[in-house]
C-alpha positions in Angstrom: 98.8 98.2 81.3 97.1 100.7 83.6 98.8 104.0 84.7 102.5 103.2 84.6 101.6 99.5 85.3 100.1 100.4 88.6 97.3 98.2 90.0 98.5 95.2 88.1 99.2 92.1 90.1 101.2 89.0 89.3 101.0 87.1 92.6 97.7 85.7 91.3 97.2 83.9 88.0 94.3 86.0 86.7 93.4 89.6 87.4 90.0 91.0 86.2 90.3 94.6 85.3 86.9 96.3 85.4 86.5 100.0 84.6 83.6 102.2 85.8 82.6 102.6 82.1 81.5 99.0 82.0 84.5 97.8 80.0 86.6 94.9 81.3 89.8 93.1 80.6 91.9 90.2 81.9 95.6 90.2 82.9 97.1 86.7 83.0 100.3 85.4 84.5 101.3 82.6 82.2 103.3 80.3 84.5 100.4 78.3 86.0 98.1 78.0 83.0 97.8 78.6 79.3 95.7 81.2 77.4 92.9 78.9 76.3 91.6 78.3 79.8 91.1 81.9 80.9 89.9 82.7 77.4 87.1 80.1 77.6 86.3 81.3 81.2 86.1 85.0 80.1 84.0 84.0 77.0 81.6 82.0 79.2 81.1 85.0 81.6 80.4 87.4 78.8 78.0 85.0 77.2 76.1 84.3 80.4 76.2 87.6 82.3 74.1 90.0 80.4 74.7 93.7 80.7 72.1 95.2 83.1 71.7 98.0 85.5 71.4 96.3 88.9 69.0 99.0 90.2 66.5 98.8 87.3 67.2 95.3 85.9 63.5 94.5 86.0 62.9 96.7 82.9 65.5 94.6 80.9 63.8 91.3 80.1 63.1 90.5 83.8 66.7 89.8 84.9 66.7 89.4 88.7 67.6 92.4 90.9 71.2 92.2 92.0 72.2 93.2 95.6 74.1 96.4 96.0 77.7 95.6 96.6 80.0 97.4 99.1 82.4 99.8 97.5 85.9 98.3 97.2 88.5 99.6 99.6 92.1 100.4 98.6 94.9 98.4 100.2 97.4 100.3 102.2 101.0 99.0 102.1 103.6 99.9 104.7 107.0 100.3 102.9 110.4 101.7 103.7 113.0 103.6 101.6 114.6 100.5 100.2 111.2 99.0 99.0 110.2 102.4 97.6 113.4 102.5 95.5 112.7 99.0 94.2 109.2 99.9 93.3 110.5 103.0 91.4 113.0 100.9 89.5 110.3 98.3 88.7 108.0 101.1 87.4 110.7 102.5 85.2 111.5 99.1 83.8 107.8 98.4 83.2 107.4 101.8 81.4 110.4 100.9 79.2 109.1 97.5 78.3 105.6 98.9 77.5 107.0 101.7 75.3 109.2 99.2 73.5 106.4 97.1 72.0 104.1 98.2 69.2 100.7 96.5 68.7 98.4 96.5 65.7 94.8 95.5 66.4 93.0 94.1 63.4 89.4 93.1 63.0 88.3 91.9 59.5 84.9 90.9 58.4 86.0 89.6 55.1 84.8 86.2 56.3 85.2 83.9 59.3 84.9 80.2 60.4 81.6 79.7 58.5 83.2 80.5 55.1 86.3 78.4 55.8 84.2 75.4 56.8 81.3 75.5 54.4 82.9 77.1 51.3 86.6 76.4 51.5 86.0 73.0 53.3 89.0 73.5 55.5 89.9 73.8 59.1 89.6 77.4 60.1 92.8 77.3 62.2 94.8 75.8 59.4 93.3 78.3 56.9 94.3 81.3 59.0 97.8 79.8 59.6 98.3 79.6 55.8 97.2 83.2 55.5 99.7 84.2 58.2 102.5 82.5 56.3 101.5 83.9 53.0 101.4 87.5 54.4 104.8 87.0 56.0 106.3 85.5 52.8 105.0 88.5 50.7 106.2 91.1 53.1 109.6 89.7 53.9 110.3 87.7 50.8 111.2 84.5 52.7 109.6 82.0 55.0 110.2 81.7 58.7 109.8 79.1 61.4 106.3 79.4 62.8 105.3 78.6 66.4 101.7 77.7 67.2 100.5 76.6 70.6 99.5 72.9 70.6 97.6 71.8 73.7 98.7 68.6 75.5 95.9 68.8 78.1 94.9 65.2 77.2 97.8 64.1 79.5 98.1 64.5 83.3 99.7 67.9 84.0 99.9 68.5 80.2 100.5 72.0 79.1 101.7 72.7 75.5 103.9 71.6 72.7 105.2 73.5 69.8 103.0 73.1 66.7 105.4 73.7 63.8 103.1 75.4 61.3 105.8 75.9 58.6 106.1 72.8 56.3 107.4 72.0 52.9 103.8 72.0 51.7 103.1 75.4 53.1 106.3 76.8 51.6 105.3 75.4 48.2 101.9 77.0 48.5 103.3 80.4 49.4 105.9 80.3 46.7 103.3 79.4 44.0 100.5 81.7 45.1 101.6 84.9 43.3 103.0 83.0 40.3 100.7 83.8 37.3 101.9 80.6 35.5 100.3 78.4 38.2 96.5 77.8 37.7 94.0 78.5 40.5 93.2 74.7 40.5 96.9 73.9 41.3 97.0 76.7 43.9 93.9 75.3 45.5 95.4 71.8 45.6 98.6 73.2 47.1 96.6 74.9 49.8 94.7 71.7 50.7 98.1 69.9 50.9 99.5 72.6 53.2 96.3 72.4 55.4 96.5 68.6 55.6 100.2 68.8 56.6 99.4 71.4 59.2 96.6 69.4 60.7 98.9 66.3 60.9 101.7 68.3 62.6 99.2 69.7 65.2 97.7 66.2 65.9 101.1 64.7 66.5 102.2 67.6 68.7 99.0 67.4 70.8 99.5 63.6 71.1 102.9 64.0 72.7 104.9 63.4 69.5 106.4 66.8 69.2 110.2 67.4 69.6 110.6 70.9 71.1 109.7 70.2 74.7 111.8 67.0 74.5 114.9 69.0 73.4 114.1 71.7 76.0 114.1 69.1 78.7 117.5 67.7 77.5 118.9 71.2 77.4 117.7 72.0 81.0 119.3 68.8 82.3 122.8 69.9 81.2 124.8 71.1 84.2 126.5 74.5 83.8 130.0 72.9 83.8 129.1 70.5 81.0 129.7 71.3 77.3 126.8 72.0 75.0 125.9 68.9 73.1 126.9 69.0 69.4 123.3 68.8 68.2 122.1 71.7 70.3 125.1 73.8 69.2 124.3 73.5 65.5 123.3 76.8 63.8 120.5 75.1 61.9 119.1 73.9 65.3 119.1 77.4 66.6 117.5 78.7 63.4 114.8 76.1 63.5 113.5 77.4 66.9 113.9 81.1 66.0 110.2 81.7 65.5 109.7 85.1 63.9 106.0 84.2 63.8 104.7 83.2 67.2 101.0 82.5 67.0 98.1 81.3 69.2 94.5 80.6 68.5 92.0 81.7 71.2 88.8 81.3 69.2 86.0 82.4 69.3 87.2 85.5 71.2 83.9 87.4 70.8 84.6 89.4 74.0 87.4 91.4 72.4 91.2 91.1 71.8 93.9 89.2 73.5 97.6 89.3 72.9 101.2 88.7 73.9 104.7 90.0 73.0 106.9 88.9 70.1 109.0 85.8 70.7 112.1 87.2 68.9 113.7 90.6 68.5 112.6 90.9 64.9 109.5 88.7 65.1 105.7 89.1 65.5 103.4 87.9 68.3 100.1 87.0 66.6 97.1 86.2 68.8 93.9 85.5 66.7 90.3 84.5 67.3 88.1 83.2 64.5 84.4 84.0 64.9 81.5 83.0 62.7 82.0 85.8 60.2 85.0 87.8 61.5 88.6 87.4 62.6 90.2 89.4 65.3 94.0 89.5 65.5 96.5 91.4 67.6 100.0 91.7 66.1 102.9 92.8 68.4 106.5 93.6 67.5 109.4 95.4 69.0 109.6 99.1 68.1 113.4 98.9 68.0 113.3 96.2 65.2 114.2 97.4 61.7 112.6 94.2 60.2 109.2 93.7 61.9 106.4 96.1 60.8 103.2 95.1 62.6 100.9 97.5 60.7 102.2 96.6 57.3 102.0 92.9 58.2 98.4 93.4 59.2 97.6 95.0 55.8 99.3 92.0 54.1 97.3 89.6 56.2 94.0 91.2 55.2 95.2 91.1 51.5 96.1 87.4 51.9 92.7 86.6 53.3 90.9 88.4 50.5 93.1 86.8 47.9 92.4 83.3 49.2 88.8 83.8 48.4 89.7 83.6 44.7 90.4 79.9 45.1 86.9 79.1 46.2 83.4 79.6 45.0 80.8 81.3 47.3 77.4 79.6 46.8 74.7 82.0 47.8 72.8 79.2 49.6 75.7 79.0 52.2 75.2 82.6 53.2 71.4 82.4 53.3 70.9 79.0 55.0 69.6 79.0 58.6 70.5 82.7 58.9 68.0 83.3 61.8 69.2 80.4 63.8 72.9 81.0 63.2 72.7 84.7 64.2 70.5 84.5 67.2 73.6 85.0 69.4 74.6 88.0 67.4 71.3 89.7 68.1 71.8 89.0 71.8 75.2 90.6 71.7 73.8 93.6 69.9 71.0 94.0 72.5 73.5 93.8 75.3 75.8 96.3 73.6 72.9 98.7 73.4 72.1 98.3 77.0 75.7 98.9 78.0 75.8 102.0 75.8 72.8 103.4 77.6 74.4 102.7 81.0 77.6 104.3 79.9 75.8 107.4 78.8 74.0 107.6 82.1 77.3 107.3 83.9 78.9 110.0 81.9 76.0 112.4 82.5 76.2 111.7 86.3 80.0 112.2 86.3 79.6 115.5 84.5 77.1 116.7 87.1 79.3 115.7 90.0 82.4 117.4 88.4 80.4 120.6 88.0 79.2 120.4 91.6 82.7 120.0 92.9 84.0 122.9 90.8 81.3 125.1 92.3 82.3 124.0 95.8 86.0 124.8 95.1 85.1 128.3 93.8 
């Protein structure tokens, strides 16, 4: 969030945040676009723009020499007392909001998309969704409505629809998984049924057959002086859209983590990226909640992922097949990381020398 949310701008959709250590991030304003678009953009940049020192790039695989850029100049704003007071109020509110959210960052190398596709023979997204539900069921002893972002970009001006991940099939799977009287074969069948139901729900939502945006439109059409329609006032309707699990898939997410806040006071915001042999997840929750426990939920999620392996064999040929071809990109990442580490060490040494020089001048 920066220093007290300073130097963060929301009058533009995307803000690239680049530190002098070589690390970078992206701050997104959600109104004009959805997470997958900037996620794909950022992933493409990281994949194509290799880490090099622009002054000595010729020594690193012959990348072309980059021109020296002018140093950025700070913007000077003219304000008055009233604007200064509003800025101070906004900063206090931002600090309060930041301090009120707790985030657990999780990276597990238990397995990734390769295992889910080639061994479990399932959709990676559906597989992770079932793990998310199993972890929640174990921790809280009951299911909850689950929101997953379903893209409707196949339509003109399409944005999103609610993918309702919880189903009768997924509840049956979660309820049976820790029952020792249920065989592994039955549990595996229940998982496959839950995955099939999830994929069907997501296909229908993406094809414009979801219900949540339709009801939202009807609710927004109601004038303030009109009574709330009976259906929209039903407690079961309100409960059905109280998503204590709000989730979004931004795979592959190799550049790092992404995240968002919880959708309810006692819920979790789960942003996940499924890589070839890893899963990265950020889990947010409100600190004031006496129900949500992001770190414990993260532990339960890792346990659920490990336990799901029991249902499937792991043929050795899957892990050895085409290893060199499959992991060529991983070697590129490792090389770029090493170059960036060298650049970072050079920068830190230079910074230390400059600091010592200024201290001598001050004395």
